[in-house]
Structure formats: structure tokens, C-alpha cells
C-alpha positions as CSV (number, residue, x, y, z in Angstrom):
1,X,4.6,0.2,-12.5
2,X,3.3,0.1,-15.5
3,X,6.5,-1.9,-17.5
4,X,6.0,-3.7,-14.4
5,X,2.4,-4.7,-15.1
6,X,2.6,-5.8,-18.5
7,X,4.4,-9.1,-17.2
8,X,2.5,-11.9,-16.8
9,X,1.6,-12.8,-13.2
10,X,2.6,-9.4,-11.8
11,X,0.0,-7.5,-9.8
12,X,0.2,-4.0,-8.2
13,X,1.4,-5.3,-4.9
14,X,4.0,-7.6,-6.2
15,X,5.0,-4.9,-8.7
16,X,5.1,-2.3,-5.6
17,X,7.8,-5.2,-3.4
18,X,9.6,-5.1,-6.4
19,X,10.2,-1.3,-6.7
20,X,10.7,-1.1,-2.9
21,X,13.3,-3.9,-3.1
22,X,15.2,-1.9,-5.6
23,X,14.9,1.6,-4.3
24,X,13.5,1.8,-0.7
25,X,14.1,5.6,-0.4
26,X,11.7,5.9,-3.0
27,X,8.9,3.2,-2.9
28,X,6.7,1.0,0.0
29,X,4.5,-1.8,-0.9
30,X,1.1,-1.5,-0.9
31,X,-0.6,-4.1,0.6
32,X,-4.2,-4.5,2.0
33,X,-3.2,-3.4,5.6
34,X,-1.1,-0.2,5.2
35,X,-4.1,0.4,2.0
36,X,-6.9,0.0,4.8
37,X,-5.2,2.5,7.4
38,X,-4.7,5.0,4.7
39,X,-8.3,5.0,3.6
40,X,-9.6,4.8,7.0
41,X,-7.5,8.0,7.9
42,X,-9.0,9.4,4.7
43,X,-5.0,10.0,3.0
44,X,-6.4,8.0,0.3
45,X,-9.7,6.9,-1.9
46,X,-11.4,4.1,-3.3
47,X,-10.9,0.4,-2.8
48,X,-11.7,0.6,0.7
49,X,-11.2,-3.1,1.1
50,X,-7.9,-2.7,-0.1
51,X,-8.3,-5.4,-1.9
52,X,-8.1,-5.3,-6.3
53,X,-5.7,-2.5,-5.9
54,X,-5.0,-0.4,-9.4
55,X,-2.2,1.3,-10.8
56,X,-4.4,4.7,-10.0
57,X,-4.4,3.1,-6.6
58,X,-0.9,2.7,-6.4
59,X,0.0,6.0,-7.4
60,X,-2.4,7.9,-4.8
61,X,-0.5,5.4,-2.2
62,X,2.9,6.5,-3.3
63,X,2.0,10.1,-2.8
64,X,0.5,9.7,0.5
65,X,3.1,7.6,2.0
66,X,5.7,10.1,0.3
67,X,4.1,13.3,2.2
68,X,4.3,11.3,5.5
69,X,7.8,10.1,5.0
70,X,9.2,14.2,4.5
71,X,6.6,15.2,7.8
72,X,8.1,12.4,9.5
73,X,11.7,12.5,7.9
74,X,11.3,9.2,7.1
75,X,11.6,6.7,3.7
76,X,8.5,5.9,2.0
77,X,9.3,2.2,3.0
78,X,9.2,3.5,6.6
79,X,5.9,4.7,6.8
80,X,4.6,1.8,4.9
81,X,6.2,-0.6,7.1
82,X,4.7,1.4,10.0
83,X,1.3,1.7,8.4
84,X,1.3,-2.3,7.9
85,X,2.4,-3.0,11.9
86,X,-0.1,-0.2,13.5
87,X,-2.8,-2.0,11.0
88,X,-2.1,-5.2,12.0
89,X,-2.0,-4.9,16.1
90,X,-5.3,-3.1,15.9
91,X,-7.0,-5.4,13.5
92,X,-10.1,-7.1,15.3
93,X,-11.6,-8.8,12.1
94,X,-11.3,-10.8,9.4
95,X,-8.7,-9.2,6.8
96,X,-9.6,-11.0,4.0
97,X,-13.5,-11.6,3.2
98,X,-14.6,-14.7,1.2
99,X,-17.3,-13.5,-1.0
100,X,-20.7,-14.3,0.5
101,X,-19.6,-13.9,4.0
């Protein structure tokens, strides 16, 4: 991730997507939905909105989805994708909040 983040235009979410494409057995894509759900489950700390995620957030995310993957005999990508769909199905509010609203 650190090597990707030095590239112009690469953020933590896009860097995680690159790593996931290269090795979905080890990585998953960090996104607002997956992060918010893990945060709600108290499996990660900080950034409750799921925006402005840092490399440290990504490491916490990766640890959480890898632990779940081992427990559920799945890949980290499978876990991340399931989190995305569960959050999408149960979300009631706007996903992104505009400043001042």
C-alpha cells in the first residue's frame, strides 16, 4: 500500500482495489460501506463515517476481514464483498454527507 500511495492520484481505496485485483485471496477493497459496517460491529476503530481513510485504517480493515475470512473459510475479498452488499441492503440514510448538511 505504501508504494502505491506515493503515486499521484492513488488513495487508500484505489490502492486497495489494485492489491485486490492482484491477489483477492489476500486482500479486499476498503470502501465506505464495508468500513462503516465493520465500525458498527466494533471490529475497527476511528473514521466512523468511512471517509478519509488512512493507511492505518486500511491495515485495521485488512486484519478484520482476514480474521473473518479464516473463521468463515472464505477469502478476504469474499468478506469485503459480503459487507458491501449487507450494508447496501440495510442502509437508510445518504451514504455520503455533504459538508454543512
